[in-house]
C-alpha positions, 0 to 999 in steps of 0.5 A: 500500500502507498500513501499517495498524499501527505496531509499536513496540519499545524497548530500551536499546541498538539496534545496526543491522547484523548483521556483525562490528562489530554483533555485537561492539558488541552483546556489549559492551553486553550485558556492560555490563548493557544490554538490547540489540537487534540489527537486521539487513537480512539474517540476523544473522551472514551476508551482510555483509562480515565474513562474506565476509572472509578473517578476517585481523586486524592486531594487534601483540604476537603475533609479532615482539618488535620490533613494537608498537602504535607501529609499527602506528600509524606504518604505518597513518598512512603507508599512509593518506597522513597523512590518518588521525585519529591519535587513532582509530588510536592507540585501535585499535592499543592495543586490538588485541592484547586484542581477539584474546584476547577473540574467542578467549574468545567461541569464535573459533578462530584459526590456531596453530602449536605453541600460538602464534598464527600471524602473517602478513605483509601489504604496508605493514606493517613486521612479520608481525602478522596473526592469521587465522581457522582456515579463512581465512573470515569465518564463523570470526568471525561465527558464533561471535560470533553464538552467543555473543551469543545465549547472553548474551541479545542479542536479534536482529531479522532482515530489517528495513530501517532507513529513518530516524533521528530526533533530538529535544532534541539527541540520537538519539530513534528509528529507523524500519524496515520488515520483510520481512513488510511491517510498519512499525516504530519502535524507541526506545532510549537509544543507537543504534549504526550498524554497516551497513558501507560502500558498495561495492555502488555499483560494478559490479565489487565483492566486497562483500556484496549489502546493502552500499549505504551505508545508515548513511552515508545515514541520518547525512547525512539527519540533518545529520551530516557525512561525511568522506573519501568520495572514498577508495574502495579497489579491490583489485587482484586478483580473479576472476569476471565482476564481480570478486566473488572476491578472489585474495589477492595478499598471500599468493600474490604477496608471500608465495609469489612468484607474478608478475603479467604483462601480455599482453606477459609483462612483470612488472607489479610490476617495470615499475611500481617496486613491488618494495619490499613496503612499496610494494606496497599495494593502491592502488598495485597496483590503479592499476598494473594499471588502467593496463595494462588501459587501455593495451591490455595486458590478457588477457581484460580482466585480467592474468595471475597466474602461479603457476609460481614457486610449488613444487607442495607450497606451491601445494596449501595455497593452494587455498582462496585460489584460485577454485573452478574452479582445479585442481591443475596450473593455472599461470595465472589472469586477475585484475583490480581490484574495489571492496573497501573504503570509507575514508570515512564518519561522523565519530566520536570516540575513544568511537565517538560521533557529533556527535549525543548517543547515536548511535554508529558503528563499522567501515566505516560510519565514517571516520578510521582509514584515511585515504586508503588502508587497509592489509590486516588493519586493516579487521577490526582496526577492526571489532572494536576500535571495535565493542567500544568503541561497545558499552561507551560506548553502554550507558553513554550509554543508562543516563545519558540514558535514552529520549526521546519522539519527536514523533508527526508525524515518525513519521507523515511517514515512514510516509506517505513510504514508502507514497507509494513504492507509487504509482510505476509508472515504471522498475524500481529494479533496472535503475536500480541497474545503471545507477548501478553501471556509471556509478560504475565507469566514471566514478568508479573507479580512474583519475579525471579531471574530464570523467569525474567531471562525466559521473558527476554528470550520470548520477547526476542523470538516474537520480535523476530517473527514480527519483522514479517508480520502480515499487514493487509489493512490499516487496522493490521498496521496499527496493531503491528505498530502497537506490537512494536511499541509493546515489544520495546517496552517489554524488553525495558521492563524485563531488563530493569526487573532483572537488574533490580536485585531487591523487592520494593513496592510493586517489584517483588523478586522471590530470590531477593524478598527484602528492600535493600536501601544500602544498594537500591535507594536508586532509580533505574533509567533506560535509554535506547542506543544503537546497540539496544537498551542501556540501563543506568542506576541513578540516585533518587536525588540525581534522577529528578534533575535529569531534565534540567 
């Protein structure tokens, strides 16, 4: 297939990603007077992780008077096992309260009691500080923001897959993409913001939206930018469905209402593994405890039992929206198991959400630094909206300062030729290869890791990559799947290598051969770069890692 024409589009600020961070960034850039174009792989506002989230945002200042940004910061750093970038955490917690007010002005409806925001408690936080959407669904957030963005003049481009970023004169210069209609497109802007989410779809068991394949992180790596903390993948402990696609919020049901988690012998898993303290009942610890039970053969149909019988009937009915759709009144047990939920690693940014490349910004799960080795509940959306707003404001300022630049035509032609060459393949189906990769990552690079499994994971990635070089591509949807697979393979290798290098257990990264934290040798971040000969890893002290973009 040949792309006969090149569609060229220009703007002041280009936002890549149509979820919460992208919408918030676009709104703020537009408020600053920029011409803003938001490009999304799916329909803007839908099919992203914010849309499928439970709409819970951690923000101090709305509940307990003793709570404040300093306490929120301390909880976040403790939860991240001290690998967080303290400057980024400080910015997030300071901006969080104002962000709730701003979202409300944009039309977001929050749950309230007697006119005040209702705040909930989540494990790892010192106080109830979580403000929730009215219906506990991410559409409470993305759809009002989309409507508001349209109202103020943000332009949208749906179903466009971004294939490459280009730099020139030490700054971001242009972006290439393909539309679902089969058009090759080039976007030029004074500033670009990456808000493409994480890479949770690299795993077989995941609740992530279908398009969360690490596109933004891969774009940055190809451009020579560093990634950080890629070994830290959060596995949510309690999910239902064959592949863990539906979260069952243990924070609300177990911690909040008193349900129990039991193995096949009827043992209480929380008590058995010493997690009774709410500050210890974090997602990483509980997921690891449940996985140990499964591997020991103490499972029930591949999971553990969530026992609802301790919850009074009048309290159970209002929880129906948090339970699987097949649940019925009177049912007292559910089978739950861990699933891939969130990625702490990503692109390194500074407090202005700018990457080491001038004019290129990033926000949300695409980035690293805020969460360290493990994310506390509610901090994902807090990061999404605070840094979404910051990135939009700073990108608009940067675009006005530096303006657009010319892109060497040969770079664009080379990318066009690369994409056209993909249609020459007649080998394996990229969908089949994707499934093989996802299964290998779940089995070898999942919740409990060991050197042998990680090396086997790397061998499997290499095998799939060699088969993907001649993958069968007959139509645009095949090409997109093939490009997603390319991104997933690149990031899977980084995750494997970083997990192999970190010879300790910390947060969401658990090594069965090194089950304890090692602060003497491993109070460090791992930074990854893509060189001519492959991935290069570097151990960097936390104090040094957060200044790499300055």
